[in-house]
Each structure stands twice: as C-alpha cells, then as structure tokens.
N, C-alpha and C positions, 0 to 999 in steps of 0.2 A: 448789688444786683438783687432784684426782688425774685424770690423763689416762686415757682409756678403755682403752688397751692398755698401761698402765704395768706394771712388774714387780709392784707391789703389788696391782693389780687381778687380774693373772694368777694370783698366789699365792692370792688370795681365791677365785677361780674354781676353782682346783685343790682347795682345801680343801672348797669347796661340792660338787664332784663326788664326793669321797670320802664326805662326809656323806650325799650322795644315795644312795650304795650302801648305807651303813649304814641309812638310812631305808627303803630298798627291802627289806632283809633282814627288818626287823621288820614291814613291810607284807605281805610274802609269808608271814610267820609267822601274821599275822592271817588271811590267806586259807587257809592250810594247816590251821589249827585251827578256823576258823569258816566262811568262805564255801563251801569245798569240801564241807562236811558239812551244809549247810542242807537239801538234798533228802533225804539219808539220815535226818536228824532228823525231817523231815515224815513220812516213811514210818514211822518208829519210833513216832510218836504217832498212827498209824492214819489219816493223811490219805487221801482218795480219790485215784485215779489222775489224775482231772481237776484236782484241787487241786495235786497235785505238779507237773503240767505247767504250771499257771499260775505256781507259785512259781519253776519253772525259767526260764520265759520273761520274767518280770516285770523282771528285771535288764536284759535286752536292750532293753527298751522305755523304762523309767523313767530309767535311768542316762543315755542320750543326750539325752532330753528335758530333764533337769536340767542337762546340760552347756550347753544353749543359754542357759539363764538364768545359769549360772555364767560364761560367756564375757563377759557384760555387766558382771559385777562387777569385772572387771579394770580398767575405766576409772574406777571409783569408789573402789576400795580397793587397797592394796598386795597383791601376790600372796602375800606371806608371811602377811599378816593373814587373807586368805581361806582359805589352807591350814590355818593354826593353828585357825581356827574350825571349818571343816568336818571336819577330822580328829578334833577333840575330839568333835563331835556324832556322827560316824560310829562312834567308839569306844563311845559311850554306848548305841548301838543294840544292842549285844550283851547289855545288861542285860535287855531284854524276853525274849530267847531263854533266858537263864538262868532267868528267872521262869517261863516256859512249861514248861521241863523240870521245875522244882520242883513246879508245879501238877499236871503229869501224874503225877509220882512219888507225889504225895499223892492222886491220883484226884479232882481238883477241876476242874470245868468242862471235862472232857475233850472234849466235843462241840464246844466253842467254840475250842479251842486251834489247830486247823489254820488257821482264819481269822486268828487272832492272829499266826501265823507269816507268813502272806501279807502282812498289814499291816506287821509289823515289818521284813520283808525289803524291802518297798517303801520304807519310810522310810530304811532303810540305803542303798538304791540312790540315793535323792534326795541325801543328803549326800555320798555317794561321787562322784556325778556333778557336783555343784556345785563341788567342788574341783579336778576334773581339768583343766579349761582353764587354770587358774592354774598348776598344776604343769607342764603341758606347755609353756606359754609360758616359765616360769622356767627349766626345765631346758634349753630350747633356747638360752637366752642365756648359759649357763655352759659349753657344749660347743662347741669350735671346729669349723667346717665340715669341715676337711680330714680329721680323724680321727673324725668323728661315728659312722660305721658301726662302727668298731673299738671305740670307747668304749661304745656302747650294747650291743654284743655282749658286751663284758667285764662290764658291769653285769648283763646278763641271765644270763650264765654263773654268776656268784657267787650271784645271787638264785635261779636255777634249782636249783643244787646244794643250797641250804638248803631250797627248796620240796620237792624229792623226799624228802629225809631226814625232814622234819617230817610230810609227808602219810603216809608209811609208818609213822612212829612213832605218829601219831594213829590209824591203822587198827589197829595192834596193841593200843593202849589200848582202843579200842572193842570189839574182839574179846574182850579179857580181861574187860572190864566185862560184856559180854553173857553170857559163859560163867558168870559169877558172879551173874547176875540183877540187875546194877546198870547197865543200859544208860543210864538217865537220868543217873546219877552220872558216867558217862563223858562224856556230852554237856555236862553242867554244867562239868566240868573243861576240856573243849576250848573252850567259849565264854568261860570266864573267862580262859584263856590268850590268846584272840583279843582280848579287851578290853584286857588288859595290854600285849600286843604293839603294838596301835595307839596306846595312850597313850605308849609309849616313843618312837614316831616323832616326837612333839612335840619331844623334846630335840634331835634332829638338825635339825629344821626351824628351831627357834629360833636355833641356832648358825650356820646357813647364810647366806652372802652372797647378797643379792638385787640384781642390777643394776637400776638405775632404768630405767623404760620410760615413754615419753610417747606416749599415744594421741591422735591427732588425730581430728576428726570424720570425716575421710575414711577412717580406718582401719576404721570400722564398716561392715558390710554385712549386710543382713538375710538370713534364710534364703530368702526369695522371690528376692532378687537372686542369691544363690548358685545357686538352682535354675534360674533362667533362663539363667545364664551357664555352667552346668556342662558342657553338650555342646561348648562352644567353647574351653575352656582345659584345660591339661594336668592341673591339680589336680582340676577338676571331673570329667574323664574317669576319673581314678583313683578318685574317690568313687563314681561310677556303677558302675565295675567292682567295687568292694568290696561295694556293695549287691547287685549281681547274683550275684556269686560267693558271698557269704555266704548269700543266699537258696538257692542251689543246694546248698551244703554242709549247710545246716540241714535240708534235706529228710530226710536219712538220719542225720546225726551224732547228734541227740538219741536215736535209737533204738539206738545202739551198746550202751548199758548194758542195754537190754531184750534185745538179741541175745545178749550175753555171759552175763547172769545168768539169763534165762528160757529162751531157746532152747538154749543150750549148757550151761546149768545149772552154771556155774562157781561156786566158793565166793567169798565176799567178798574173801578175801585174794588169790586168783588174779586176780580182776577188777581189784583195785587194782594189782597188779604189771603186768598187761597195759596198763592205761590210762596208767600213769605211767612205763612203760619208755621210751616215746617221749621224754618230758622228759629222762630220764637220758641217752639217746643224743644228744639235741640239744645237751647241754652240751659234748660232745666236739667238735662242729663249729661251735659258736656263734661263736668267735673267727675261724674260717676263713670263715664267712659274712660277717663284718664286713670282713675283708681283701678278700674277693672283691668285695663291693659297692663298697668304696672304690676299687678298681682298675678294675673292669669295668662298674660302674654298677648302680644300683638296678633299672633296667628289666629287664636281663638276669636279675638275681637273681629278680625277680618272675615272669618267664616260666618259669624253671626250677622254682621253688617251686609255682606254679600247676599246672604239668604233673604234678608228683608228687602233688599233692593230688587231682587229677582221677581218678587211677587207684586211689586208696585204697579206695573202696567195693568195687571188684572184688577187691582183695587180701584184705579182711576175710572174704569169703565163700568163698574158694578152699579153705581148709583150717581145720579146727576144733582142731588141735593147739595147746595153750598155747605150746609152744616156737616153733612157726611164727608164731603171732600176736604174740609178743614181739619176735622178731628180724626179721620182714618188715614187716607193715603198721604195727605200733606204732613201729618204728624209723624207717621212712620218713615216717610221720606227724610224729614229733617233729622230724626234720631239716627237712622241708618247711615246717611251720608256723613254725619258728624263722626261716627265711629270709623268709617272707612278712611276719611281724610286724616284723622288723627293717627290711625294705624299705619298708613302708607308712609307718612313722614317719619314715624318712629322706626319703621322697618329699614329705611335708608340709613338712618343714624346707627342702627344696631349692626347692619351688615357691611357698611363701608367705612374705611378709615378716614380720619379728618382730612388728610391730604388729598383724598380722591373724591370728596363729597361734591365739590363744585362740578366736576365732570359728570359724576354719577347722576346728580339731580337733573342736569341738562339733557342727558340721554334718556333718562326715565320720562321726563316731560315731553320729549320728542315722541316717544312711544304713545303717550297719552294724547298728544295733539294729532298724531296720525290716526288714532282710533276715532277721535271726534270727527275728523275730516271724512274718513271712509264710511263711518256709521251714518253720519248725517247725510252724506251723499246717497247712500243706499235708501235711507228713509225718504229722501226727496224723489228718487226714481220710483219707489213703490207707490207713493201717494199720487204720482203723475200717471202711472200706467195701470194700477190695479182698478179694475172695473167689476163690481159685483152687485147683484140685486138682493141677495139674502142677508148681507151685512155691510155696514158702511166701511169703505176702505180704510179710514183712519182707525176704526175699531180693530180691524183685522191686523193692521200694522202694530198696534199696541199688543195684541196677542202674540204675534211673531216675535216682537222685541222681548217680551217676558219669557218666552220659551228659550230663545237664544241665550238670554242672561243666565237662566237656570242651568242649561246644558254646559255653558262655559265654566260656571262656578263648580259644578259637580265634576267636570273633567280635569280642571287645572289646579284647584285648591289643594288636592291631596299631594301634589308634586312639591309643595313648599313645606317649610318646617320652622319651628321656633328655635332660635339659637340662644336665647337667654334662659337662665334658670327661673322657673316659675312654679307657683303653687299648683297642686292638683285641683282641678275644677270640680266643685260639687254644687249643683244648682241651688239647692236649698240654703246652703251655707253662704254662697255668693249673694243671693237675694237678701238674706238676713243682714249680713255684715256690710254690704256695699249699698244696696238699694233701700234698706230700711234704716239701719243705724247711720249710714253715711249721708243720707239725704238732708236731714236737718242741719248738721254741722256744715255741710257743703254750702247751703244757702247763706248761712251766717258768714262763712269764710268769703264767699264771693261778694257779698255786700260790703264787708270790711275791705276787700281787695279793691273794689271800685272806689271806695272813699279814699283809700291809701293812694291809688293811682292819680286821683283827681288833683293832688297837690303838685304833681309834675306838670299837669296841664297849665297850672297858674304860674309856674316858675319860668 
C-alpha cells in the first residue's frame, strides 16, 4: 500500500499538476475560440438585443445551478469519470453552433436560429457546470496548501498568456472573414477549433492521477443548510460578499461593451484591445499576487482587489482616449480581478474540508450566478428607463455601480477574517521584497515554466 505522502504519490501529484496546466491551456483555447464569441455570433445572425442579453446572462444562472447537481455526483462516481463524461458532452455542444452558422450561411430557418443559439448555449452551460465541482475538488487534492496561491497564479499566468494570444488571433480571423463577406465561415472555423480544443483536454485528464476521496454522509450539506449557516461562518460570509459584490459589479459591467462600441464608436479591433489589455497586464503581476497572498493572507489581498474594482466604473468614464482606457482602467481591472479570483479560490480551500469542497464551490458559484443575474437585470432596467438631460444614462449607471461596489465592500469586508497564519503587512517591506526583488525572478520562472509545460503538449 502506498502511503499518502510517499515520494511516489508526490511525484504523481506533480505530474497531475503539470497535466492540469496543459488541460487548462486547451480549455482556455475552447473559451477563446468559442465561449468569448457566442454573443458576437448571436449579433451576427441578427438576434434581438433582448435575446443577446438573455444569452449573455444564461451562463451565469444555469452553470451554478448545474454545479449543485454536479457536486452530488462526486459521492457516486470518481471525479475523473465525471470530468471525462462532462468534458466530452461539453465539447459536443459546439456542433449545434457550427450547424447554426451553416444554416444561416445557407439562409435556412434564419428566424429560428437565435432561439437555437440560446438553447445550445444553455445545454453547454449545463455540462460545463456539472463537471466543475469534480474538477475543483480534484485540483485541491493535488496542490499542497503552503504554495497554493503561488501555484494557482502560475497556472493562471500560463493560461492567461495563451488566452490573450488566441482571442486576438480569433478577432483578426473574424475581421478578415467579415471583410471578405465570409463572416459565417469565420465563426464555423472558430467553433470547430473550440470543439477540437475541448476534446484534446480529455487526453490530459485521462493521464492525470486522481487521489482517492471518501465522502461520509456527514460531508453532505444541503443548500438550505448552507444558506442558514452562511452569516455565522467565515466561508458563508465570503459567499455572501461574493453575491453582493457580483450584484454591484454586474449593474454596469455588462454595459461596458455598449459604452465602448456604441457611445464611443470604437472599431471592433480597438474594443478587443481595450477589453483584453487588462488580461495581458494581469499576467505580469499574477505570480506576485500569489506570493503576496501566501505571505500576507488572502483577506488582505481581497480587500485591496475589491477596493480597486470599486473605483473602476469612475475610471472608465473619465477619459475617452483609447490610450488612457488601455493603460488606466483596463490595466487596473486586469490586476484587480486577477487578485480577487485568486483569493476567492484560496479562501474556499482554506475554509472548507476536502470532503465538502465539491458542495461548497457549487453553492458559492450559485451565489455568484444569482448576483450576475440580478445585477445585470437591474442594469438593463436602468438603461431602459433612466431618462436625463444633464448626463447620459449609461454614465449615470456607471456612477451608481461604482458607489454600490464601494458601499458593499466597506460594509461586508470587515465581517470576514483570515484563518491562516500570515506575516504582518508592512507596505514598504512588501513592495521591496515582493514587487521589486520578486519581479525579475518571477519573469524568469514563468518563462522556464512555459518551456517546461510545452513538453507535455508534445507528449
């Protein structure tokens, strides 16, 4: 019998972590070619504005609901089996999108196609959500607690680098296709690449080591139990904060595309550069966020990130210059959201036992999805009914969104706490040791890591 922490097990976990990065690269390729372009595709086939809004918000609602059911599968099947099944079915969901593009290109059933996009994206969200609790539980068991923040930031950096490159490449492909009157051919190409990329993920998942997990009946807790106890425990408070803060951010964030494309009349290329510049800048500090969280705690990281996110709506409307938008609000957005996403994941691992993580992440994401649905709904109502002469309605909504973000952060963040032992934060010391001394080695390490991971892509 192999001991839990034997060298052989540690080596298997190390290989699984590398394979996880490989799987993540192809998963983000699927998103870059497919998920990111579902709304533009809906617009291209002449969907109404309300239908586009429904398509945009459906993932935020159906995905978390599916995760609730997916969390219960962990007790009945192995996590690897769950993921292999759901990833395969998720990949197949790009076939209807390809078929819809072909039908539109052939001018067949064009009036029905927007509804088919909504249904197809809903099914895609179902299978995506069903597999997430198993993945989250599995990955938590192969990453050691001490270096969790740094490893997740490393994984996010590699995946983010690929994401930025592929999204921009996809944008150029679509622009080229549109100029030549072949827009649907461009979408067919992208959705086919999304299908292939997700199928390739199966190879890495099959080769990965899965630690055994035994779930006791006491490990299960219902959503109602979670809801009742949320205000009384640290994890529940974090989930409530995520719901409230997501609600606040969703009031204005879905309208950013409208603001840039319609109000400022930017081209599609400029729009893509602005919106994805933040991701590019986040890659530079991703590893530094991980080191900061490991040393000074996830709570402090969450406070800093939330504060930056609260001022973003005001920064977006201060200046309409593309250069300003790229280097100020977009940059700060990428850096801040990178810190928040890293922190919330670590918070769940720190506050929830391995046996309960699958349930916990599904309930947590349901809170997140509800926040998106309600916040975006409020934003849609406001943009429809606010009529003012002294200020553009969309500008007023950005101001409202920023104020609500700040109020929620100031009200709810003090209710949470750090449960790990961390070093005392000193601004000058942290800046010197992490942001100055740590920056150069980090870049070297990430380049080495990308080269190291590339061998798994060829295997």
